[in-house]
N, C-alpha and C positions, 0 to 999 in steps of 0.2 A: 734267455733265449729269445731272439727276435722272431716275430711272426709277420709274414707277408701274405697278401692275398694272392690267389692263383691267377695265372695269366690265361685269358680265354684262348682256347686252342681248337679243340675238336668237338663235334657233337655226335653222340651215340645214344640212341633211344631204344629201349628193349621191346617196345610194342608198337605195332602199326598204328593203333588208335592214338597213342601219345605222339607219334611222329606227325600224324595228320593234324593233330590239334596245334602243334607248335611249328609247322612248316613255315618257312619264310621269316622266322623271328630273329635270326642271327643278324648282326650288324654287317654292313657292307665293308667295313674296314677291318674285318677279322684277318689275322696273319694267315697267309696261304699255307695250309697244312694238308697232308694226306689224311683222309678220314679212315678210321679203323673201326672194326666191329668190337662190341663190348666183350671183355674177357670174363665170362661168367658160365660156370658149368651147370648152373640151374639146379644143383642139388640142394635140398633142404634138410636141415638137421631134425631128426625125429625126437620129439619131446616125450618123456615118460607119461603114461596115463595118470591123470590126477585121481585121488580118492573121491573127490567131489568138486563140483563147480557150484559156488554159492553166490547168488545174485542178491545184492543189498540195495534196496530202494531207500536211499537216504533222502528224505523229503523235508520240506520246510515245516510242515505240520505233523506229519506222521512218517514212521519208518518201519520197514519189515524186511523179511528175507524169503527167498525160496531157493531150494538146493536140489541138485540132481546128483545122486550118489552113483559112483562108479560109472560115469558117462562113457558110453561106447560110441565110436564114430559112426557105426552103421546099425545101431540097435534100433529096430522098429518100435520097441516099447519104451524108448527113452523118456517120453513125456509122462508115462505112467509111474515113473520113479520120482516125480517131483515131491519134495517135502517142504512144508511151510509151517507157520504157527498161526492157528486160528483162535487161540485163546491165550492172550498175553496176561501176565500177572497184573492183578488189580484193575483190569479193564472194567470201567463202570457199566458197560453194556452187558456184562456177564457172558453167558453163552450165546446171546443174540447180539453179535457185534456187526451186523449188517454186511458181513463178508469183507470187511476192510483188510483183515489180515495184517493190521499194523498196530504198533504201539505209538504212543505220543513222542514226538521229537522234543523231549524235555529232560532236564537234568537238575538234580538238587545237590548242592554242595553244603557241607558243614565245615567251615574254615576252608582250607585248600583241598579237602578230600571229598571224593564222590560218595554221597550217601545212597543215591538211587537214581534210576533213569526211567523214562517212559511213563506209563500210567502209575507205576509205583511212586515215582517222584511227585507226580501231580496229586495223588491221593494223600501222600504224607504232608505235602505243603498245604493242601486244602483243610486237612484235619487239625492243623495247628491253630492255636489262638494267637491274637496279636502279641500277647505277653511272651508266648513261647518263641515266636519269630524274633522278637527283639532281645530275648535273653541269651541267644546263641548266635554265632556268626553264620547264619543260614543265607544261602543265595540260590534262588530258583530261576532257571533260565528256559526260555522257549524261543523258537524262531532264529536261533543263532546261526543256522546255515546261511542266512542272508548277509551275515557279517563278513563272509569270505569274499563277496563281490563288492568292492568299494565304489564302483561306478555310479550306482543309483544315488548315493549321498553326494558324490562329487558333482553330479549333474542336477542337484536340487530336487531329488526325489522325496517321497513322503517321509515324515519323521519316523525314526525307527520304533519309537514307543507306540505310535499310531498303528504300525504294522504288527504289533504284538511281539516285537523283538526286545529281549532283555539286554540292553546295551551296557548295563553296569555289571561287569564281570567280576569274579572273585579276585582278590588281590594277587598280583603276580601272574594272572592267567590272561593269555591272548585268545582271540577267537579261534585260532588254530588249535590251541591247547584244549579248549572246551570240546571241539570236534573230536580231537584225539581221545579224550576221556569218554565221550559218548560212544564212539565206534569201538573202543576197547571193551566197554561193558556189553555192547551189542554182540561183538564177536564172541565173548566168553559165553553169553547166554545161548547163542546159536550153536556153537560147537558142542556145548554140554547137551543141548537138546538132541542134536543129530547123533551124538554118541549113544545116548539113551535109546533112540529109535533104532539104531543099527544093532545094538545089543539085544533089544527086545525082539527084533526081527530074527536074529540068529537063534534066539531061544524058542522060536515058533510063535511069538506074539505078534499082533498087528502093529505094535509100536505106540499105541496110546495117543497118537495125535493124527491118525490118518496116515495114509500113504501107501499106496501103490503096489503094483505087482512087480514081477520080474525079480531076479536074484539081487539081493542086497549084500554088500560086503559085511562080514560079521563084526568087524571093528573099523573105526574111522581113523585112518592115518593122517593126523593133523599136520604132518610135515609135508604133505603133498596135496594141499588144498589150493584151488584157484578161486580167487575172489573177484567179483565183477560188480563195481559200484557205479550207480547211475549219477550223471552230472548234467546240468542244463546245457543245451547246445549253445545258448547265447552267451555263456560265460567266456570271458577272455582267458588267455593262457595263464595270467597271473592267478586268477581265482581257481582255475583247474589245478594248477600246481600246488596251491594251498591245500586243496582237498586230497590230492595225491600224497603230499607230504604227511598230512594227518592220518591217512589210511596206512601209510608205511609205518609210522610211529605207533599206530594202534595194533600192529601185528598182523595186518592183512597181506604181508609179504613174507614168504619163507626164505630163510637164508640159503637154502639149496636151490631155489629158483626165483631170481629177481623178477621174472616175468609172470609171477603168480598173481599179480594185481592188474586188473583191466578196468579202465574207465569206459563206461558205455554211455553214449548220448541218450538222454531221456526220450526224445521223440523217436529215435531209431529203435529203442527198446519197445516203445509203444507200437511202432509199426510191426515189429516182430510178433507182437501179441496177436495181430490179425492172422499171421501165419500159423501161430499156435492153435488158434480156434479151428482152423481147417484140419490140421494134422491130428489134433486130439479127437475130432469127430471120427476120422478114419481109424485111429488107433483103438478107440473105444469099441468100435464095431468088430475089429479083428480080435481084440483081447478079451472082450466080454468081462471087464473088470467088475467085481462086486464091491470092492473097497477103494474109494478114491480119497486122495488128500484134498482138503478144502481148496487148495490152490487150483486143482483141476476143475472143481465145480465153479470156482470164481471166474475161470476163463469162459466156460460155457460156450454157447453159440452166439454169434452176433445177431442182434435184433434191431429192427427199424425203430427210430424215434419219431413218433407222430404226435401231433397235438401237444407238444411239450412234454409228453410222457414216453417211456420206453415200453414197447410191447414185449412181454415176457415170452419165453419159449426156448427150448433147447435145440432147435433145428430139427434135423431128420429129413426123411425123404420128401415130406410135404412142405418143407421150408421153401420160401421164395428163392429163386436163383440169385437175386440181388444180394442175399445174405452170405453168399459164398464167393470165394475168390476164383477167378478164371484166368487162364493164361493170357497175358496182355492187359489185365486190369491196371489202372493207374489210381492209386489210393491216396487221398488227401487225409493226412493224420493230424488231428488237433489234440494236443496233449496239454491240458490245463491243470497245473498243480497249485500248491499254496503260494509259491513265489513267482514262478514264470509260466508263460504260455508259449509253446513251441509248435510250429506248423511245418510239416514236411510233405513231400510228394514222392511216392515210390511206385515204380513199375514192377509188376509181378511176372515172374517167369516160373512156370510149372513144368517139371519133368514127370511124365506119367509113370506109374508103377510098371515094372517089367520083370517078370520072373520073381526072384526072391528079393528084388530091390523095391523098397517102398516108394510111394510118390514123394517127391521133394519139391519144396517151394523156395524160391530165392527172390530177393529184392534188389532193385537198382534204383538209386535216387534219381528222380526225373527232373528236379529243379533244386536250386539253392534254397535251403530252409530259412525260416524267419523266426526269431524269438523276441518276445516283448515282456516287459515287466507288468503283467496283468493277471497274476494268480489270485486265488481267493483272499489272500492277506490284504490285497489292495482294495477289495470290496469291504473288508473289515475296517480298514483305515478310513474309508469314506463314511462309514456309519459312525465311527467314533468322532470324527470331525463334525458330523451333523449333530450328534448328541451334545458334544462339548460346546459347539458354537451357537447352536440354535435352540437347544432345549435346556440344558443344565446351566450353562455359562462357563467360560474358561476357568475363572478363579475357583469356583466350586468344584468343578471336575478335577482340576489339578490337585486340590487339597485332598479330595477323596482318594485319588490314586496314591498319594504319598502315605496316607493313614491306613488304607485298606487294600494292600496289594493282593491279598487272597481273594477279595471280592472281585477285583479286576479279572483275575484268572477265571473265576466262576462265571462272570458275565460273558466273557469270551466263549466259554464252553456252551452256554445257553444260546447265544447267538448262532454258533455253529450248528446246533440242533435245529434252530428255526430256519436257517438257510436250507438245510437238507430236506426239511419237512414241508416247505412251501409247495403248493400245488396250484393248478390253473384256476380252480374255483375260489381261491383265497382273494379277498379284496383288501383286507387289512391284516397286518401282522402285529401281534402284541408281544412286547418285550418287557419283562419285569425287571425294574431297577433293583440292584442289591440293597439290603437293609441300610447299610451305612450311607450310601449315596442318597437314598430316599429320605433318611433322617436329616442329612445336611440340607437337602432341598426344603424340607418342611420347616427347618429352623431359620434358614437364611433367605429363601426366595419363594415362599408359598404364593405370593401374588404376582409373580413374573408372568407376563403375557407372551404367549408364543405367537410370533408373527409369521412363522413358516407354514405355508399351506401344505396339507398332507400329513402333518404330525401334530399329535396332541399328547398331553400328559395328565393323567388322573392323579392329582396331588395326594388324594386320600390313601391310595394304595400303591403309588409309585409305578403305575402301569403306563408304558409308552405305547401309543397307537401309531403305526406307520402305514400309510396307504401304499398299496402295491405299485401304483403309478409313480409315486415318489421314489420307491426303492428301485424301480426299473430305470428311471432317468438319472437319478443323482447318486445312488449308492452302487448299484450294479452297472449302470450305464457306461461310465468311463472305461472300466476294465473290459466290458463286453465289446465295446466299439473298437478298442485296440486289438482284441482277438479277431474280430470280424475283418478289420483292415488287413491284418497279417494273413488271414486265410485268402482274402481276395488277391493280395499281392503274389503269394506263392502260386495260387491257381492260375493267375494271369501269366506269370513267367513260364510255367509249364506248358500252357496252351500256346502262347504267342511266340515265345523265344525258343523253347525246346521242342515244340510240336507235340507235346504230350498232354492230351485233354483228360482231366480227371474223370473217373467213372464211379467212384464211391468216396464217401467222407466218413471217417472213423473218429469217434470221441474217446478220449482216455484221460485219466487223471481225476483227482478228487473234486476239483471245481466243477467238472462236468456232471456231478450229481445235482447241480443247481437247476431247478426248473426254468428260471429266467434265462440262463445261458443256453440251455437246450433249445428254448423257444427262439432265441435270437439266431442260433446257428441253424435251426431247422428252416427259418425264413431265408437265410443266406443259401443253404443247400438247395432250396426250391428255386431260387433265382438262378443258381448255377446248373440246375437240372440234375442234381445228384441225390441218390438215396443217402440218408443219414443213419449210420449204424453205431451201435455201442455194445460192449460186452455187458453181462448182467450187473457187474459191479465195477464201474470205471475207475474208482479210486482204490481198488484192491492192490496190494503190493505185487500181486502176480502180474498185473499189467506191465509193470516195469521190472520188478525184482526177478520174477521167473524168467522174463525175456532177457534180462541181463545175464542170467545163468545160461540161457540158451545161446546167447552171443559168445559166452566163454566156452561152452561145450561144442557148439557148432558155428564157428565164426563165418563159415561159408554161407550162412543164411542171407547175409548182405553181400552181394556180389560186387557192387560198385556204388560209389558216392560222388556227389558233386562237391567240388572244392568250394568252400565258403570264402577262401582267400586265395590270392596268387602267391606262390612259393618260389623262392630262388635263392641264389647265393651271391655274395659280393665277390667281384673279380676285377681284373684289369684288362684293358684292350688298347689297341693303337689309337692315338688321338686322331680325331677327324673333325671336319667342319661341323658335324652335328654336336659333338661334345663341346666345341668352341661356342656355339650358339647357346647351349644350355648353361655353360659356365658363365657367360656374359650376362645372361638373364637372371639366373637363380643362384649362382655361386657354386654350383656342382656340375660335373665331377671335378676332382682335383687333377691338375696337369702335372705330370712327373717326367723329368728328363732322365733317360737311361743312357749314359755314355757307352755302355757295352754294345748297345744296338744303334746308337746315334739316332734315337727316335724319342718322340714324346709319347707318353702313355696316359690313359685316363684311369684314375683310381676311383673306386666307388661305383662301378658299373654293376647293374643287376642282371644276372643271368637267370632267365625264367626256366623253371622246371615244370610247373603246372599252373594254369590260370584259373581265376575265379570262375565258377560255373562249369569247368571242365569235368567230364565224367572220368573218374579214375577207378580202375578195377581194384578189388581187394588184393593186396600183396603185389600190386603192380610196381615195378621199379623203373625209374627214369634216371638215366646215367649220362654224364658229361665227362669229357677228358680235357684236362688242362695241363699246364707245364709251369715250372718255377719261373718267377719273375726276373731272377738274375742268377748268375753263376755262383754267387756267394750266399744264396738262400739256404738256411739250415732247417726251416720248418715252414709248412704251408698252413695258413689260417683259413679255415672254412667257416664262414659266418652265414647262417641261414636267416633270411628275412622273409617277412610276410606283409601283404598289403591288401586292402579291399579293392584296389584298382585292378581291373582286368588286364590292363596294359601298363607296364612300368619299365623304365630303363635305368634308373639310378636309385641307389639306396638312400640318397639324400632327399628324395621326394616326400612331400607331406603324407603322413599315414603309414610310412614304413616303420617296422619295428623288428628288432632282432629277436629270434625265438630259440635259437640253438647255436652252438659253436663247438668245433673240434679242432685240434691242432695235430697235424701229421709231421713227425720228425723225418727228415731225409737222412739217408746214411752218409757217413763221412766219405768224401771222395766221390760222391755221386756224379760230379761233372766229368771226371775222367772216363766214365763208362760210355759216354755218348759223344758223337761228333759235334753236334750242336746242342745248346741248352734246350731248345724247343723240341728235341727228340725224346726228352725225358718225360714220360707220361705220368700224370697224377689223375686218378679216377675219382669222381665224386658222384654219389648216387643218393636219391631219395626213394625210400620204399614206403608206400602208402598201405599200412597194415590195417587190421580190423579196428583197432582203437588208437593206434599211435602212428606217427611218421618217424622213420629212422633215417638219419643222415650218416653216411659212411664215406670216409676219405681213405683211399687205398693206393699203395705203391705197388703196381703189378710186378715190378722187378724183384722186390724183396718180400712181397706178400704181406708186408706190414700194413695194418689197417686200424683205424680208430672210428668209434661210432658214438652217437648220442641219440636219445629218443625224446620226442615231445608229443603232446596230445594234439589230435585234430582240433583246429580252431574254428 
């Protein structure tokens, strides 16, 4: 079956906002046609209520979940039914886990089979002797989420091993396979725990893990779950599709509902966290809950970050007004995790409570967000390079890593603890080298002189002394400056380009536990004249996981987004002098002679549906009407393209990439039903949903339609 691009014909846009944004964009050489209104009855199919919406924070270093059981669309106590896990198996912190609500993103294989995940995998690996590791086909992996995005390595980024990524996978396993295995085990653990909590609640028990008031379903129908998984906003479509594929294979999609999996952008989920803090404060007061899930406690009230530290407090009537959202606030969200740092700008709209209707808060993206590879793992990579190159020596370091993989894992854990424990009064940070590395040093390089200012090694006990200023400039500095530059760029776009000046800055993500990063961002916030706020536990899974669940349960929380790319489809139009100039200079578009019309046409024309930076409402639909390119056409090929350029005319331009395609078959004898070929309408629409964009090609005469979905890029 041959596929041909549609011929540009009519323009029909469903919203006035979209029409204003794209007015005047059509080419002067369009065939003269009568404009028609879109054929859309506006009805939406009602989806059955899910048994639970489960948000999964799949992070580079740690992962967790938060769930809302039996979510009700207008339930004022929705937030008090949040369920999470505050005590993961084998967590070395025991009951005092600093509120992270996460397990380790780690997996242990024996042969090709999963032995354990999370802290259990870490504990089992650490407890093995070197002989035990070598005596069986064991493979311990961390940081494998970073393997889904190939761009850093293609662009000469840090070595994977330096980032703490286990690049040597089990035989026959790809990075996607490993993510499938990890998410499968995480899904089983989560469902089992939620089922136990639901059963305990039905029996009159509090559930054994915390959790909330309000009626809870007596049993959990696993066939009607909705899963919402967080994904970095800066990832390209290819990486996001890998994660979606892994989640599908891991069982996060039910056969009865292919739409039961949602990908939520991490910075957007972090922005929703700020909404959660305001709504929970109001819900607490109204419900007077005695038993809270740790997820609710982790949200807490936002507190100002001053002097590099965060002031504690749960808000209340005496809290400063700057700690609460007001209608019209513009919030600069800085979400720094283990691998990526994302910055977004959101405008707040608040609908006051009226009668039985509770207060509702919504977000509109006020500027195009920015993502950079500057998470906590990149700080780790800088330290390992310092120790390898300036302290131990490359040869000795590499030998130690080969012979003592368990010690490497232990050193990384101790450094993570040091990062979090640093405070303003510290002038020197001490890091104990593992026994195997210290022994190699004493045997082979005891007289090595360290020429690097700010670092010293006590060869007698293997203790490394690192000056805080060295850490600030060379270890934390590169990542912190990337984050600060991204913040400044997004703030500038909002203020200068969009006319939206930020009023508050919010920190989220595990890297934001770092005193040095807080100090750098506090300095930047002061320059911008903004209060710097953070929840009690920025790295808690609730900051992203629970908010991902809320995005699934209440997608209307985010009313509008800024397009990070320009979207459109490939089509044909009449050849003009403009096409001739482009073809002569760049080789595109292609000129095609159509004997039927005795005209030349341009093939490879880009018909814009939404431009980069354009504000698109959630569920907004943009529609165009085209016609077949010839009387012998049997199918219409609709290829969706995306580009970072705000203005584009041809799909051959640099930076263009195809992100989706559908093929609409035309009925036999379609040509006999119209006087002219151009009278046969073919409608194409892009619907910008909460997590995905849907392309639909429709034949309004036969009501035949085809569709495809792809993630927001």
